[in-house]
SESESE-509860 format. One record per residue (C-alpha): residue number from 1; residue in three letters; x, y, z. Coordinates in pm, whole numbers, plus 50000, padded with zeros to 5 digits. Example, Ala and Ser with C-alpha at 12.3 -4.5 7.8 and 13.67 -1.06 7.14 Angstrom:
r num 1; residuo ALA; px 51230; py 49550; pz 50780
r num 2; residuo SER; px 51367; py 49894; pz 50714
***
This chain:
r num 1; residuo MET; px 43357; py 84349; pz 04772
r num 2; residuo ARG; px 43319; py 84654; pz 04550
r num 3; residuo VAL; px 43242; py 84596; pz 04186
r num 4; residuo ILE; px 43188; py 84889; pz 03949
r num 5; residuo LEU; px 42935; py 84820; pz 03674
r num 6; residuo SER; px 42956; py 85150; pz 03489
r num 7; residuo LEU; px 42859; py 84990; pz 03158
r num 8; residuo LEU; px 42543; py 84846; pz 03307
r num 9; residuo LEU; px 42429; py 85134; pz 03528
r num 10; residuo THR; px 42517; py 85462; pz 03356
r num 11; residuo MET; px 42244; py 85707; pz 03462
r num 12; residuo GLY; px 42155; py 86055; pz 03330
r num 13; residuo LEU; px 41862; py 86296; pz 03358
r num 14; residuo PHE; px 41522; py 86276; pz 03183
r num 15; residuo ALA; px 41291; py 86569; pz 03109
r num 16; residuo ALA; px 40957; py 86553; pz 02933
r num 17; residuo SER; px 40937; py 86850; pz 02699
r num 18; residuo ASP; px 40585; py 86778; pz 02573
r num 19; residuo PRO; px 40317; py 86853; pz 02837
r num 20; residuo SER; px 40081; py 86609; pz 02670
r num 21; residuo ARG; px 40317; py 86327; pz 02765
r num 22; residuo ALA; px 40359; py 86438; pz 03127
r num 23; residuo GLN; px 40172; py 86134; pz 03258
r num 24; residuo THR; px 40367; py 85881; pz 03053
r num 25; residuo PHE; px 40617; py 85690; pz 03265
r num 26; residuo GLY; px 40959; py 85632; pz 03109
r num 27; residuo ILE; px 41297; py 85506; pz 03223
r num 28; residuo VAL; px 41521; py 85775; pz 03370
r num 29; residuo GLY; px 41866; py 85794; pz 03217
r num 30; residuo THR; px 42005; py 85535; pz 02979
r num 31; residuo ASN; px 41741; py 85348; pz 02779
r num 32; residuo VAL; px 41668; py 84979; pz 02788
r num 33; residuo GLN; px 41826; py 84939; pz 02443
r num 34; residuo LYS; px 42167; py 85008; pz 02599
r num 35; residuo GLN; px 42085; py 84782; pz 02892
r num 36; residuo ALA; px 41993; py 84504; pz 02646
r num 37; residuo ASN; px 42340; py 84534; pz 02494
r num 38; residuo ALA; px 42482; py 84503; pz 02846
r num 39; residuo VAL; px 42273; py 84192; pz 02918
r num 40; residuo LEU; px 42391; py 84034; pz 02593
r num 41; residuo THR; px 42746; py 84109; pz 02708
r num 42; residuo LEU; px 42668; py 83906; pz 03020
r num 43; residuo MET; px 42548; py 83626; pz 02793
r num 44; residuo SER; px 42891; py 83633; pz 02626
r num 45; residuo PHE; px 43039; py 83507; pz 02954
r num 46; residuo ALA; px 42795; py 83215; pz 02938
r num 47; residuo VAL; px 42866; py 83098; pz 02583
r num 48; residuo VAL; px 43246; py 83065; pz 02620
r num 49; residuo PRO; px 43367; py 82746; pz 02793
r num 50; residuo ASP; px 43563; py 82906; pz 03077
r num 51; residuo LEU; px 43647; py 82764; pz 03419
r num 52; residuo ALA; px 43711; py 83102; pz 03581
r num 53; residuo SER; px 43363; py 83245; pz 03518
r num 54; residuo SER; px 43169; py 82916; pz 03531
r num 55; residuo ALA; px 43044; py 82990; pz 03884
r num 56; residuo LEU; px 43044; py 83357; pz 03971
r num 57; residuo SER; px 42815; py 83562; pz 04195
r num 58; residuo ILE; px 42848; py 83938; pz 04252
r num 59; residuo SER; px 42640; py 84146; pz 04492
r num 60; residuo ASN; px 42686; py 84506; pz 04604
r num 61; residuo THR; px 42355; py 84631; pz 04739
r num 62; residuo SER; px 42518; py 84917; pz 04930
r num 63; residuo THR; px 42570; py 85105; pz 04603
r num 64; residuo ASP; px 42252; py 84983; pz 04426
r num 65; residuo ASN; px 42462; py 84780; pz 04188
r num 66; residuo PRO; px 42266; py 84478; pz 04065
r num 67; residuo ASP; px 42312; py 84122; pz 04179
r num 68; residuo ILE; px 42472; py 83905; pz 03909
r num 69; residuo THR; px 42493; py 83527; pz 03901
r num 70; residuo LEU; px 42683; py 83328; pz 03637
r num 71; residuo TRP; px 42663; py 82948; pz 03624
r num 72; residuo GLN; px 42795; py 82710; pz 03359
r num 73; residuo LEU; px 42820; py 82333; pz 03311
r num 74; residuo GLY; px 43020; py 82191; pz 03021
r num 75; residuo GLY; px 43283; py 81954; pz 02892
r num 76; residuo GLY; px 43465; py 81825; pz 02588
r num 77; residuo PHE; px 43641; py 81515; pz 02459
r num 78; residuo THR; px 43827; py 81366; pz 02163
r num 79; residuo LEU; px 43675; py 81046; pz 02025
r num 80; residuo SER; px 44007; py 80863; pz 01982
r num 81; residuo GLN; px 44363; py 80912; pz 01859
r num 82; residuo SER; px 44281; py 80720; pz 01541
r num 83; residuo PHE; px 43978; py 80943; pz 01473
r num 84; residuo PRO; px 44057; py 81270; pz 01657
r num 85; residuo LEU; px 43720; py 81442; pz 01625
r num 86; residuo TYR; px 43674; py 81681; pz 01915
r num 87; residuo LEU; px 43328; py 81759; pz 02055
r num 88; residuo GLU; px 43234; py 82002; pz 02330
r num 89; residuo GLY; px 42919; py 82149; pz 02476
r num 90; residuo SER; px 42802; py 82368; pz 02761
r num 91; residuo VAL; px 42483; py 82506; pz 02913
r num 92; residuo ALA; px 42470; py 82819; pz 03124
r num 93; residuo TYR; px 42238; py 83032; pz 03332
r num 94; residuo ASN; px 42280; py 83402; pz 03415
r num 95; residuo ARG; px 42070; py 83615; pz 03645
r num 96; residuo TYR; px 42093; py 83994; pz 03638
r num 97; residuo ASP; px 41886; py 84205; pz 03882
r num 98; residuo PRO; px 41924; py 84576; pz 03802
r num 99; residuo THR; px 41705; py 84853; pz 03944
r num 100; residuo PHE; px 41568; py 85116; pz 03705
r num 101; residuo VAL; px 41409; py 85450; pz 03789
r num 102; residuo ALA; px 41085; py 85546; pz 03610
r num 103; residuo SER; px 40940; py 85896; pz 03600
r num 104; residuo ASN; px 40655; py 86085; pz 03433
r num 105; residuo GLY; px 40809; py 86424; pz 03506
r num 106; residuo GLN; px 40619; py 86461; pz 03832
r num 107; residuo GLU; px 40652; py 86128; pz 04009
r num 108; residuo THR; px 40952; py 85895; pz 04037
r num 109; residuo ARG; px 40938; py 85522; pz 04113
r num 110; residuo ARG; px 41203; py 85254; pz 04147
r num 111; residuo LEU; px 41158; py 84943; pz 03929
r num 112; residuo PRO; px 41352; py 84636; pz 04045
r num 113; residuo THR; px 41372; py 84386; pz 03759
r num 114; residuo LYS; px 41483; py 84029; pz 03707
r num 115; residuo TRP; px 41650; py 83929; pz 03381
r num 116; residuo ASN; px 41724; py 83558; pz 03340
r num 117; residuo THR; px 41947; py 83423; pz 03065
r num 118; residuo PHE; px 41974; py 83065; pz 02942
r num 119; residuo ALA; px 42239; py 82978; pz 02684
r num 120; residuo GLY; px 42394; py 82675; pz 02522
r num 121; residuo THR; px 42709; py 82632; pz 02311
r num 122; residuo VAL; px 42835; py 82343; pz 02100
r num 123; residuo GLY; px 43172; py 82300; pz 01935
r num 124; residuo VAL; px 43319; py 82067; pz 01675
r num 125; residuo GLY; px 43693; py 82047; pz 01616
r num 126; residuo TRP; px 43977; py 81828; pz 01497
r num 127; residuo ASP; px 44307; py 81740; pz 01665
r num 128; residuo PHE; px 44625; py 81790; pz 01463
r num 129; residuo PRO; px 44919; py 81619; pz 01642
r num 130; residuo LEU; px 45233; py 81830; pz 01677
r num 131; residuo THR; px 45448; py 81552; pz 01827
r num 132; residuo GLU; px 45502; py 81187; pz 01740
r num 133; residuo SER; px 45354; py 81078; pz 02073
r num 134; residuo LYS; px 45041; py 81285; pz 01997
r num 135; residuo GLU; px 45058; py 81434; pz 02348
r num 136; residuo LEU; px 45061; py 81786; pz 02201
r num 137; residuo VAL; px 44786; py 81877; pz 01955
r num 138; residuo PHE; px 44661; py 82186; pz 01776
r num 139; residuo ARG; px 44283; py 82200; pz 01784
r num 140; residuo PRO; px 44069; py 82441; pz 01575
r num 141; residuo ILE; px 43703; py 82444; pz 01681
r num 142; residuo LEU; px 43384; py 82577; pz 01523
r num 143; residuo ASN; px 43137; py 82709; pz 01783
r num 144; residuo ALA; px 42766; py 82790; pz 01771
r num 145; residuo SER; px 42550; py 82928; pz 02051
r num 146; residuo ILE; px 42184; py 82992; pz 02122
r num 147; residuo GLY; px 42035; py 83181; pz 02414
r num 148; residuo ARG; px 41731; py 83361; pz 02551
r num 149; residuo VAL; px 41692; py 83657; pz 02785
r num 150; residuo ALA; px 41356; py 83700; pz 02960
r num 151; residuo SER; px 41264; py 84014; pz 03156
r num 152; residuo ASP; px 41015; py 84016; pz 03442
r num 153; residuo LEU; px 40926; py 84338; pz 03622
r num 154; residuo SER; px 40914; py 84244; pz 03990
r num 155; residuo VAL; px 40651; py 84493; pz 04103
r num 156; residuo ALA; px 40278; py 84423; pz 04139
r num 157; residuo LYS; px 40156; py 84523; pz 03793
r num 158; residuo PHE; px 40290; py 84877; pz 03824
r num 159; residuo ALA; px 40246; py 84936; pz 03452
r num 160; residuo VAL; px 39885; py 84817; pz 03429
r num 161; residuo GLU; px 39730; py 85139; pz 03561
r num 162; residuo GLN; px 39984; py 85374; pz 03407
r num 163; residuo LYS; px 40064; py 85499; pz 03059
r num 164; residuo THR; px 40414; py 85370; pz 02987
r num 165; residuo ASP; px 40666; py 85376; pz 02707
r num 166; residuo ARG; px 40808; py 85071; pz 02527
r num 167; residuo ASP; px 41105; py 85045; pz 02766
r num 168; residuo ILE; px 40881; py 84969; pz 03064
r num 169; residuo MET; px 40667; py 84741; pz 02846
r num 170; residuo PHE; px 40981; py 84541; pz 02769
r num 171; residuo LEU; px 41083; py 84530; pz 03136
r num 172; residuo GLU; px 40739; py 84407; pz 03237
r num 173; residuo ASP; px 40714; py 84116; pz 02996
r num 174; residuo GLY; px 40993; py 84127; pz 02738
r num 175; residuo ALA; px 41215; py 83865; pz 02584
r num 176; residuo MET; px 41518; py 83856; pz 02361
r num 177; residuo ASN; px 41665; py 83560; pz 02175
r num 178; residuo ALA; px 42024; py 83552; pz 02058
r num 179; residuo TYR; px 42244; py 83333; pz 01843
r num 180; residuo GLY; px 42619; py 83321; pz 01820
r num 181; residuo VAL; px 42872; py 83192; pz 01568
r num 182; residuo GLY; px 43247; py 83185; pz 01592
r num 183; residuo GLY; px 43535; py 82959; pz 01675
r num 184; residuo SER; px 43828; py 82873; pz 01895
r num 185; residuo VAL; px 44188; py 82764; pz 01860
r num 186; residuo MET; px 44357; py 82554; pz 02125
r num 187; residuo LEU; px 44694; py 82403; pz 02209
r num 188; residuo ASP; px 44640; py 82096; pz 02427
r num 189; residuo TRP; px 44918; py 81899; pz 02596
r num 190; residuo GLU; px 44827; py 81583; pz 02789
r num 191; residuo SER; px 45108; py 81385; pz 02949
r num 192; residuo HIS; px 45025; py 81058; pz 03127
r num 193; residuo ARG; px 45309; py 80883; pz 03310
r num 194; residuo GLY; px 45173; py 80600; pz 03522
r num 195; residuo ASP; px 44952; py 80751; pz 03789
r num 196; residuo ASN; px 45083; py 81105; pz 03729
r num 197; residuo ASP; px 44896; py 81323; pz 03480
r num 198; residuo ILE; px 44968; py 81670; pz 03347
r num 199; residuo ASP; px 44710; py 81862; pz 03141
r num 200; residuo LEU; px 44787; py 82201; pz 02987
r num 201; residuo GLU; px 44551; py 82398; pz 02760
r num 202; residuo LEU; px 44595; py 82735; pz 02592
r num 203; residuo ARG; px 44279; py 82861; pz 02422
r num 204; residuo TYR; px 44139; py 83166; pz 02243
r num 205; residuo THR; px 43764; py 83191; pz 02171
r num 206; residuo ASN; px 43577; py 83448; pz 01965
r num 207; residuo ILE; px 43196; py 83418; pz 01934
r num 208; residuo TYR; px 42980; py 83697; pz 01789
r num 209; residuo LEU; px 42632; py 83726; pz 01944
r num 210; residuo ARG; px 42331; py 83891; pz 01780
r num 211; residuo SER; px 41971; py 83914; pz 01896
r num 212; residuo PHE; px 41661; py 83803; pz 01707
r num 213; residuo GLY; px 41289; py 83767; pz 01780
r num 214; residuo THR; px 41295; py 84049; pz 02036
r num 215; residuo SER; px 41000; py 84218; pz 02205
r num 216; residuo TYR; px 40903; py 84580; pz 02132
r num 217; residuo GLY; px 41186; py 84632; pz 01884
r num 218; residuo ILE; px 41462; py 84590; pz 02144
r num 219; residuo GLY; px 41775; py 84444; pz 01981
r num 220; residuo ALA; px 42139; py 84397; pz 02078
r num 221; residuo SER; px 42475; py 84256; pz 01976
r num 222; residuo SER; px 42797; py 84164; pz 02152
r num 223; residuo ALA; px 43123; py 83974; pz 02104
r num 224; residuo ALA; px 43266; py 83710; pz 02337
r num 225; residuo GLN; px 43646; py 83720; pz 02321
r num 226; residuo THR; px 43836; py 83523; pz 02583
r num 227; residuo ALA; px 44194; py 83396; pz 02606
r num 228; residuo SER; px 44252; py 83134; pz 02875
r num 229; residuo LEU; px 44521; py 82911; pz 03021
r num 230; residuo TYR; px 44439; py 82596; pz 03215
r num 231; residuo ALA; px 44682; py 82362; pz 03393
r num 232; residuo ARG; px 44617; py 82054; pz 03607
r num 233; residuo TRP; px 44846; py 81813; pz 03792
r num 234; residuo ARG; px 44721; py 81481; pz 03933
r num 235; residuo ALA; px 44931; py 81239; pz 04142
r num 236; residuo PRO; px 44871; py 80958; pz 04398
r num 237; residuo THR; px 44820; py 81049; pz 04763
r num 238; residuo GLY; px 44927; py 80703; pz 04887
r num 239; residuo LEU; px 44568; py 80619; pz 04983
r num 240; residuo ARG; px 44339; py 80374; pz 04804
r num 241; residuo ALA; px 43964; py 80364; pz 04748
r num 242; residuo LEU; px 43742; py 80161; pz 04516
r num 243; residuo ASP; px 44045; py 79937; pz 04444
r num 244; residuo ARG; px 44236; py 80226; pz 04287
r num 245; residuo PRO; px 44479; py 80496; pz 04413
r num 246; residuo VAL; px 44326; py 80820; pz 04540
r num 247; residuo ARG; px 44494; py 81112; pz 04370
r num 248; residuo TYR; px 44532; py 81474; pz 04470
r num 249; residuo VAL; px 44459; py 81745; pz 04216
r num 250; residuo LEU; px 44625; py 82084; pz 04171
r num 251; residuo GLU; px 44472; py 82335; pz 03930
r num 252; residuo LEU; px 44557; py 82676; pz 03788
r num 253; residuo SER; px 44359; py 82879; pz 03536
r num 254; residuo HIS; px 44376; py 83231; pz 03402
r num 255; residuo SER; px 44122; py 83397; pz 03172
r num 256; residuo HIS; px 44162; py 83736; pz 03006
r num 257; residuo TYR; px 43858; py 83910; pz 02858
r num 258; residuo PHE; px 43862; py 84139; pz 02554
r num 259; residuo GLY; px 43615; py 84348; pz 02357
r num 260; residuo SER; px 43270; py 84388; pz 02511
r num 261; residuo GLN; px 43361; py 84162; pz 02802
r num 262; residuo ALA; px 43657; py 84371; pz 02921
r num 263; residuo GLY; px 43552; py 84566; pz 03229
r num 264; residuo ALA; px 43182; py 84479; pz 03191
r num 265; residuo LEU; px 43175; py 84326; pz 03540
r num 266; residuo GLY; px 43449; py 84546; pz 03684
r num 267; residuo PHE; px 43739; py 84318; pz 03584
r num 268; residuo ASP; px 43919; py 84216; pz 03266
r num 269; residuo TYR; px 44079; py 83897; pz 03399
r num 270; residuo LEU; px 44012; py 83618; pz 03647
r num 271; residuo THR; px 44260; py 83373; pz 03797
r num 272; residuo THR; px 44180; py 83056; pz 03992
r num 273; residuo VAL; px 44399; py 82826; pz 04199
r num 274; residuo GLY; px 44253; py 82503; pz 04332
r num 275; residuo THR; px 44319; py 82177; pz 04506
r num 276; residuo GLY; px 44115; py 81866; pz 04559
r num 277; residuo LEU; px 44088; py 81487; pz 04540
r num 278; residuo GLU; px 44008; py 81243; pz 04262
r num 279; residuo LEU; px 43852; py 80896; pz 04291
r num 280; residuo ASP; px 43918; py 80637; pz 04019
r num 281; residuo THR; px 43606; py 80427; pz 03966
r num 282; residuo SER; px 43729; py 80236; pz 03659
r num 283; residuo ALA; px 43765; py 79910; pz 03856
r num 284; residuo HIS; px 43389; py 79892; pz 03894
r num 285; residuo GLU; px 43108; py 79886; pz 03642
r num 286; residuo VAL; px 42987; py 80244; pz 03672
r num 287; residuo PHE; px 42913; py 80507; pz 03411
r num 288; residuo VAL; px 43199; py 80740; pz 03506
r num 289; residuo THR; px 43567; py 80649; pz 03535
r num 290; residuo ARG; px 43686; py 80937; pz 03756
r num 291; residuo ILE; px 43524; py 81179; pz 03998
r num 292; residuo ARG; px 43695; py 81500; pz 04113
r num 293; residuo ALA; px 43606; py 81751; pz 04382
r num 294; residuo VAL; px 43809; py 82074; pz 04382
r num 295; residuo VAL; px 43802; py 82387; pz 04599
r num 296; residuo ARG; px 43916; py 82700; pz 04416
r num 297; residuo TYR; px 44017; py 83051; pz 04512
r num 298; residuo VAL; px 43917; py 83306; pz 04247
r num 299; residuo PHE; px 44057; py 83658; pz 04214
r num 300; residuo GLY; px 44081; py 83943; pz 03963
r num 301; residuo ASN; px 44040; py 84319; pz 03938
r num 302; residuo ASN; px 43812; py 84425; pz 04226
r num 303; residuo VAL; px 43683; py 84072; pz 04285
r num 304; residuo SER; px 43781; py 83766; pz 04490
r num 305; residuo GLY; px 43608; py 83463; pz 04634
r num 306; residuo VAL; px 43598; py 83087; pz 04683
r num 307; residuo SER; px 43418; py 82824; pz 04475
r num 308; residuo PHE; px 43365; py 82448; pz 04483
r num 309; residuo GLY; px 43381; py 82241; pz 04165
r num 310; residuo PHE; px 43267; py 81888; pz 04089
r num 311; residuo ALA; px 43375; py 81705; pz 03772
r num 312; residuo ALA; px 43355; py 81358; pz 03619
r num 313; residuo SER; px 43543; py 81178; pz 03341
r num 314; residuo PHE; px 43376; py 80922; pz 03117
***
């Protein structure tokens, strides 16, 4: 799988013009400031509730492109039809492992790094019914996010015995916090006819991210802009378990990325198709009412793969 990360790995040439600084090691090519913007762009994938990018891993060591891991767990619900307050939340983890090149004008060394991102997003909305049955609703949502990026230079104290610039100091033991504010609009159609269920969601999310409390003056900003479509069909298989019918599940989702997200990972859209089974546990006194296991095929520009999803309804 070939993924081009030109935004994250644009390299140039570095020359030290001052002889007195010849022994100072610095990052060759693009500075860490630009890389920090790129890492915050990766965080934008974490703060948007999105099935397509909720479990994504990219690796292309043959071209020195960094390993990238995206993981997200989240959900949302409406309290009731009589009081249609909508609440949602998600937590996410990203791991980005780029390799930088440091030089003092005479010597060049490779610096593999590990940047870990943790982020959380909450949303509060309200359902406005568009039909008398209240199956179709318009849902505006206010979103807020918080996250942290921590950098850890994965070499044995390379910088301790060398004179280094602030970029390497940040790579060795740097951190960057970020907050995000924004909102979403959603059309949600839920049709329940006996044991057959149809769910259809159309959503657009825009969350602006900005860094704060950064190390060594490194700051960044980014915008998460995602439009997504999600559809799910559930129907009985004819089998029974836990005193309830076992249902099969068919899923389809499509997410399109705009702004900073577009092309940041080599693609500007992701599509998933999935199938699985659902167990109804409502006949027994357990915390969850339904449990679903779904296998999905994911594809987009320059990327494809398989994922496994596990979900529960309360």
